[in-house]
C-alpha positions, 0 to 999 in steps of 0.5 A: 762567711755566710754573706759571701756564700749568698752573694756568690750564689746570687751572681751565679744565679743571675748568670744561670738565668741568662744562660737558660734564656740563651739556650732556649733561644737557640732551640725555640723561636717565638716561645718567650711567653711559655718560657716566662710563664713556666719559669715564674711558676717554678720560682713561685714553688721555690718561695712556697717551699722555702716559706715552710707554709708559714704565710699570711696574705693580705689584700693590701699586697695585691696592688704591689704584687700586680705591678711587680708581676707586670714589670717582671713579665715585661722584663722576662719576655723582652730580655729573651727577645733581646738575647735572640736579637743581639749578644748575650753580654751586651743584653745583660749589661743593658739589663744591669743598667736598670738599677737607675730606675729604683735609684730615681725612685729613691730621690722621692724619699730621703735619698739624695743624688751623690756625685757617684751617680753622675759619674756612673751616668757619664760612664754609661753614656760613653759605654753606649756610644762605644757599643754602637760604634761601627768600624770597618764593617763592624756591626751596629746593634739593631734598632729592634735589639735596642727596643727590646733591651730598653723594655727589659731594662725598664721592666727589671728596674720597675721590679726592684722599684715596686719591691722597694715600695712594698717593703717600705709600705710593710716595713720589710714584712710579707716578703714571701707572700708578696713574691708568691702573689707576684709570680702567680699573677705573672704566670697567669698573664704569660700563660694567657699570652702563650695560649693566644700566640704559641698554641701551635708549638706548645708541645715542642716547647714542653719537649725541648724547653722544660728543663730550661724553664726549671733551671731559670725558675729555680735560679730566679727564685733563689736569687730573690730569696738570697738577696732578701737574706743578704738584706736581713743579714744587714749587708750594705746595699752599696756593697751588695748591688755593685758586686752583684751587678759587676759580677753578673756582667763579667760572668755572663760575658765569659759565658757568652765568649767561651760557651756561646762563642759570641763575637763582639767588636773591639769598641763593643768590648770597650763599651762593655768594660766601661759599662761595668765601671758605670754599674759600680758607680751607679750603685755607690 
């Protein structure tokens, strides 16, 4: 029962993050750095609060946290830009494909490629073809969207990879310390970028976007916390990740359709459905 509640909360949290980014894009243009910095800082507070103050930091955590912070910053910034450039549902799908990155990392350890991996890749390629098909004036996805979505995909995938590396190195310990340092480094980097690029609109970003920073940051912190709890509760990853990925894509698609009224072509809808199948196979 507890695992069901945690899993449902993770799916909702993933969807809420995408909604916050989309809503922010509708209100603020060129504000990705400030949004990323503040949401990272709020996620840090979530981990500080849930840790109960029982923390032990080690210098050996710093390289892993720094690498995670860079990847997280890339993921947040370019997911916002991709959502601004293209449909929310398709951007969410591309980000969910990022699980291939930690999968490849696993091949350097004891993990071996399974037949399901190749089936998932096949569905993925077909999905991408359908997403970009153009029929009777249908709109292809722009090159700019493709670049932004790929960088968001890469950043998100590397986040999971560096998290796996940290857990392997410390035998599953120091998770809260690792995430707190990572969010801190990420916030510092994106604050610096915001000061350089968004200084003239910082007051407007605060007035208009503060509650969206709060929502996204809390959701992000809860998602990472609950995923760690699911792992602690021994929920099999081959069950957990397919459900989170597919559930997040479906929920985001429904939100984009009924709340944001985004329109996609028939081929793009087919590509989205094939993408969900692909994500499930890639996680098995």
